Backbone as XML, in Angstrom:
<?xml version="1.0"?>
<chain id="A" units="angstrom">
  <residue number="1" name="MET">
    <atom name="N" x="0.578" y="-1.551" z="0.209"/>
    <atom name="CA" x="-0.363" y="0.224" z="-0.434"/>
    <atom name="C" x="1.313" y="0.918" z="-0.295"/>
  </residue>
  <residue number="2" name="PHE">
    <atom name="N" x="0.036" y="2.266" z="-0.756"/>
    <atom name="CA" x="0.926" y="3.489" z="-0.440"/>
    <atom name="C" x="-0.046" y="4.990" z="-0.256"/>
  </residue>
  <residue number="3" name="ILE">
    <atom name="N" x="0.554" y="5.314" z="0.428"/>
    <atom name="CA" x="0.644" y="6.138" z="0.889"/>
    <atom name="C" x="-0.273" y="7.493" z="0.570"/>
  </residue>
  <residue number="4" name="ASN">
    <atom name="N" x="-0.791" y="8.308" z="0.065"/>
    <atom name="CA" x="-0.943" y="9.267" z="-1.101"/>
    <atom name="C" x="-2.362" y="9.878" z="-0.605"/>
  </residue>
  <residue number="5" name="GLU">
    <atom name="N" x="-2.199" y="11.402" z="-1.509"/>
    <atom name="CA" x="-3.933" y="11.671" z="-1.199"/>
    <atom name="C" x="-4.641" y="11.467" z="-1.286"/>
  </residue>
  <residue number="6" name="ASN">
    <atom name="N" x="-4.682" y="10.609" z="-1.988"/>
    <atom name="CA" x="-6.091" y="9.677" z="-2.692"/>
    <atom name="C" x="-6.498" y="8.323" z="-1.446"/>
  </residue>
  <residue number="7" name="CYS">
    <atom name="N" x="-5.563" y="7.898" z="-0.424"/>
    <atom name="CA" x="-5.938" y="7.278" z="0.129"/>
    <atom name="C" x="-7.211" y="7.674" z="1.091"/>
  </residue>
  <residue number="8" name="GLU">
    <atom name="N" x="-7.479" y="6.618" z="1.138"/>
    <atom name="CA" x="-9.994" y="6.980" z="1.931"/>
    <atom name="C" x="-9.646" y="6.155" z="3.381"/>
  </residue>
  <residue number="9" name="THR">
    <atom name="N" x="-8.398" y="5.629" z="4.175"/>
    <atom name="CA" x="-8.494" y="4.658" z="5.226"/>
    <atom name="C" x="-7.827" y="5.588" z="6.188"/>
  </residue>
  <residue number="10" name="SER">
    <atom name="N" x="-8.303" y="6.219" z="7.010"/>
    <atom name="CA" x="-7.221" y="7.069" z="7.942"/>
    <atom name="C" x="-8.777" y="6.701" z="8.745"/>
  </residue>
  <residue number="11" name="PRO">
    <atom name="N" x="-7.863" y="6.102" z="9.752"/>
    <atom name="CA" x="-5.744" y="6.369" z="10.140"/>
    <atom name="C" x="-6.066" y="4.538" z="10.138"/>
  </residue>
  <residue number="12" name="ILE">
    <atom name="N" x="-4.818" y="4.768" z="9.557"/>
    <atom name="CA" x="-3.709" y="3.320" z="8.423"/>
    <atom name="C" x="-3.855" y="2.900" z="10.465"/>
  </residue>
  <residue number="13" name="LYS">
    <atom name="N" x="-3.330" y="1.284" z="9.839"/>
    <atom name="CA" x="-2.693" y="0.572" z="11.191"/>
    <atom name="C" x="-1.011" y="-0.024" z="10.072"/>
  </residue>
  <residue number="14" name="LEU">
    <atom name="N" x="0.263" y="-0.295" z="10.996"/>
    <atom name="CA" x="1.309" y="-0.106" z="9.593"/>
    <atom name="C" x="2.330" y="-1.012" z="10.421"/>
  </residue>
  <residue number="15" name="ILE">
    <atom name="N" x="2.310" y="-2.083" z="10.906"/>
    <atom name="CA" x="2.601" y="-3.086" z="11.403"/>
    <atom name="C" x="4.596" y="-3.644" z="10.935"/>
  </residue>
  <residue number="16" name="THR">
    <atom name="N" x="5.790" y="-3.146" z="11.185"/>
    <atom name="CA" x="6.824" y="-3.604" z="10.867"/>
    <atom name="C" x="7.384" y="-4.264" z="11.427"/>
  </residue>
  <residue number="17" name="THR">
    <atom name="N" x="8.929" y="-5.331" z="11.655"/>
    <atom name="CA" x="9.618" y="-5.826" z="12.283"/>
    <atom name="C" x="10.445" y="-5.442" z="12.405"/>
  </residue>
  <residue number="18" name="ASP">
    <atom name="N" x="11.138" y="-4.111" z="12.038"/>
    <atom name="CA" x="12.807" y="-3.296" z="11.526"/>
    <atom name="C" x="12.270" y="-2.785" z="13.163"/>
  </residue>
  <residue number="19" name="GLN">
    <atom name="N" x="13.629" y="-2.180" z="14.045"/>
    <atom name="CA" x="13.408" y="-1.849" z="15.527"/>
    <atom name="C" x="13.532" y="-0.379" z="14.495"/>
  </residue>
  <residue number="20" name="ILE">
    <atom name="N" x="14.690" y="-0.468" z="13.583"/>
    <atom name="CA" x="14.818" y="1.241" z="12.581"/>
    <atom name="C" x="13.805" y="2.264" z="13.054"/>
  </residue>
  <residue number="21" name="SER">
    <atom name="N" x="12.499" y="1.884" z="12.375"/>
    <atom name="CA" x="11.839" y="1.783" z="12.048"/>
    <atom name="C" x="10.580" y="2.189" z="13.130"/>
  </residue>
  <residue number="22" name="THR">
    <atom name="N" x="11.097" y="2.543" z="13.722"/>
    <atom name="CA" x="10.604" y="3.007" z="14.897"/>
    <atom name="C" x="11.276" y="4.474" z="15.234"/>
  </residue>
  <residue number="23" name="ARG">
    <atom name="N" x="11.940" y="4.858" z="14.864"/>
    <atom name="CA" x="12.616" y="5.598" z="14.048"/>
    <atom name="C" x="12.314" y="6.871" z="12.397"/>
  </residue>
  <residue number="24" name="ASP">
    <atom name="N" x="11.943" y="5.178" z="12.469"/>
    <atom name="CA" x="12.055" y="6.000" z="11.002"/>
    <atom name="C" x="10.746" y="6.813" z="10.642"/>
  </residue>
  <residue number="25" name="ILE">
    <atom name="N" x="9.506" y="6.180" z="11.355"/>
    <atom name="CA" x="8.773" y="6.815" z="10.625"/>
    <atom name="C" x="7.429" y="7.758" z="11.390"/>
  </residue>
  <residue number="26" name="PRO">
    <atom name="N" x="7.918" y="7.955" z="12.089"/>
    <atom name="CA" x="7.319" y="9.498" z="13.623"/>
    <atom name="C" x="7.886" y="10.602" z="12.388"/>
  </residue>
  <residue number="27" name="ALA">
    <atom name="N" x="9.317" y="10.294" z="11.752"/>
    <atom name="CA" x="10.659" y="11.028" z="11.198"/>
    <atom name="C" x="9.172" y="10.873" z="10.210"/>
  </residue>
  <residue number="28" name="PHE">
    <atom name="N" x="9.112" y="10.513" z="8.867"/>
    <atom name="CA" x="7.836" y="10.534" z="8.444"/>
    <atom name="C" x="6.960" y="11.611" z="8.723"/>
  </residue>
  <residue number="29" name="CYS">
    <atom name="N" x="5.684" y="10.918" z="9.182"/>
    <atom name="CA" x="5.001" y="11.950" z="10.238"/>
    <atom name="C" x="5.081" y="13.303" z="9.967"/>
  </residue>
  <residue number="30" name="ILE">
    <atom name="N" x="6.396" y="13.617" z="10.785"/>
    <atom name="CA" x="6.149" y="15.038" z="10.941"/>
    <atom name="C" x="6.131" y="15.822" z="8.925"/>
  </residue>
  <residue number="31" name="ARG">
    <atom name="N" x="7.346" y="14.763" z="8.667"/>
    <atom name="CA" x="7.418" y="15.722" z="7.758"/>
    <atom name="C" x="6.782" y="15.467" z="6.691"/>
  </residue>
  <residue number="32" name="ALA">
    <atom name="N" x="5.228" y="14.489" z="6.471"/>
    <atom name="CA" x="4.784" y="14.695" z="5.741"/>
    <atom name="C" x="3.180" y="15.387" z="6.002"/>
  </residue>
  <residue number="33" name="GLY">
    <atom name="N" x="3.726" y="15.330" z="7.918"/>
    <atom name="CA" x="2.203" y="16.114" z="8.170"/>
    <atom name="C" x="0.653" y="15.196" z="9.046"/>
  </residue>
  <residue number="34" name="HIS">
    <atom name="N" x="1.068" y="14.698" z="8.896"/>
    <atom name="CA" x="0.651" y="13.291" z="8.853"/>
    <atom name="C" x="0.869" y="13.306" z="10.614"/>
  </residue>
  <residue number="35" name="ASP">
    <atom name="N" x="-0.629" y="12.265" z="11.200"/>
    <atom name="CA" x="-1.103" y="12.421" z="13.206"/>
    <atom name="C" x="-0.598" y="11.350" z="13.179"/>
  </residue>
  <residue number="36" name="LEU">
    <atom name="N" x="0.819" y="10.739" z="14.644"/>
    <atom name="CA" x="1.380" y="9.957" z="14.343"/>
    <atom name="C" x="0.311" y="9.356" z="16.096"/>
  </residue>
  <residue number="37" name="LYS">
    <atom name="N" x="-0.278" y="8.329" z="15.514"/>
    <atom name="CA" x="-1.762" y="8.612" z="17.063"/>
    <atom name="C" x="-0.616" y="7.284" z="18.144"/>
  </residue>
  <residue number="38" name="SER">
    <atom name="N" x="-0.048" y="6.674" z="18.089"/>
    <atom name="CA" x="0.407" y="5.604" z="19.268"/>
    <atom name="C" x="1.421" y="4.524" z="18.403"/>
  </residue>
  <residue number="39" name="VAL">
    <atom name="N" x="1.996" y="4.332" z="19.017"/>
    <atom name="CA" x="3.763" y="3.271" z="18.824"/>
    <atom name="C" x="3.478" y="1.873" z="19.832"/>
  </residue>
  <residue number="40" name="SER">
    <atom name="N" x="3.414" y="0.859" z="19.518"/>
    <atom name="CA" x="3.766" y="-0.361" z="20.436"/>
    <atom name="C" x="4.820" y="-0.960" z="20.132"/>
  </residue>
  <residue number="41" name="ASP">
    <atom name="N" x="5.652" y="-1.405" z="21.494"/>
    <atom name="CA" x="6.876" y="-2.220" z="21.919"/>
    <atom name="C" x="6.470" y="-2.978" z="20.930"/>
  </residue>
  <residue number="42" name="GLY">
    <atom name="N" x="7.812" y="-3.222" z="20.179"/>
    <atom name="CA" x="7.807" y="-4.861" z="19.531"/>
    <atom name="C" x="9.425" y="-5.362" z="19.976"/>
  </residue>
  <residue number="43" name="PRO">
    <atom name="N" x="9.731" y="-6.146" z="18.884"/>
    <atom name="CA" x="8.916" y="-6.456" z="17.272"/>
    <atom name="C" x="7.645" y="-7.510" z="17.132"/>
  </residue>
  <residue number="44" name="PRO">
    <atom name="N" x="6.432" y="-7.144" z="16.637"/>
    <atom name="CA" x="6.209" y="-6.532" z="15.888"/>
    <atom name="C" x="6.254" y="-5.028" z="16.386"/>
  </residue>
  <residue number="45" name="TYR">
    <atom name="N" x="6.776" y="-4.062" z="15.688"/>
    <atom name="CA" x="5.602" y="-2.784" z="15.537"/>
    <atom name="C" x="4.658" y="-2.007" z="15.008"/>
  </residue>
  <residue number="46" name="GLU">
    <atom name="N" x="4.106" y="-1.298" z="16.235"/>
    <atom name="CA" x="2.939" y="-1.780" z="14.939"/>
    <atom name="C" x="2.340" y="0.708" z="15.870"/>
  </residue>
  <residue number="47" name="PHE">
    <atom name="N" x="1.467" y="0.673" z="14.575"/>
    <atom name="CA" x="2.393" y="2.100" z="13.763"/>
    <atom name="C" x="0.462" y="2.607" z="13.364"/>
  </residue>
  <residue number="48" name="ILE">
    <atom name="N" x="0.000" y="3.114" z="14.450"/>
    <atom name="CA" x="-1.588" y="4.174" z="14.369"/>
    <atom name="C" x="-1.179" y="5.902" z="13.421"/>
  </residue>
  <residue number="49" name="ILE">
    <atom name="N" x="-1.743" y="5.693" z="13.082"/>
    <atom name="CA" x="-1.298" y="7.434" z="11.751"/>
    <atom name="C" x="-2.627" y="7.765" z="11.165"/>
  </residue>
  <residue number="50" name="ASN">
    <atom name="N" x="-3.021" y="8.232" z="11.388"/>
    <atom name="CA" x="-3.898" y="9.854" z="11.065"/>
    <atom name="C" x="-3.169" y="10.164" z="9.610"/>
  </residue>
  <residue number="51" name="LEU">
    <atom name="N" x="-3.965" y="9.791" z="8.717"/>
    <atom name="CA" x="-3.349" y="10.700" z="7.621"/>
    <atom name="C" x="-4.011" y="12.165" z="7.465"/>
  </residue>
  <residue number="52" name="VAL">
    <atom name="N" x="-3.875" y="13.489" z="7.307"/>
    <atom name="CA" x="-3.748" y="14.559" z="7.040"/>
    <atom name="C" x="-3.899" y="15.216" z="5.689"/>
  </residue>
  <residue number="53" name="LYS">
    <atom name="N" x="-5.727" y="15.205" z="4.755"/>
    <atom name="CA" x="-4.911" y="15.112" z="3.337"/>
    <atom name="C" x="-4.512" y="16.779" z="3.549"/>
  </residue>
  <residue number="54" name="THR">
    <atom name="N" x="-3.401" y="16.676" z="2.199"/>
    <atom name="CA" x="-3.007" y="18.767" z="2.176"/>
    <atom name="C" x="-3.892" y="19.527" z="0.304"/>
  </residue>
</chain>
């Protein structure tokens, strides 16, 4: 799934096993203007993201 302005589903749940994603996903949300609601301790890491349309 690609996150773009045409995405109809929000919030989304993103599940990863990569520990670096705990740094990368929050940084992406800040740059893209999305609202990171929660991050679970993992692995697996679960992110809940509210997509903000621009």
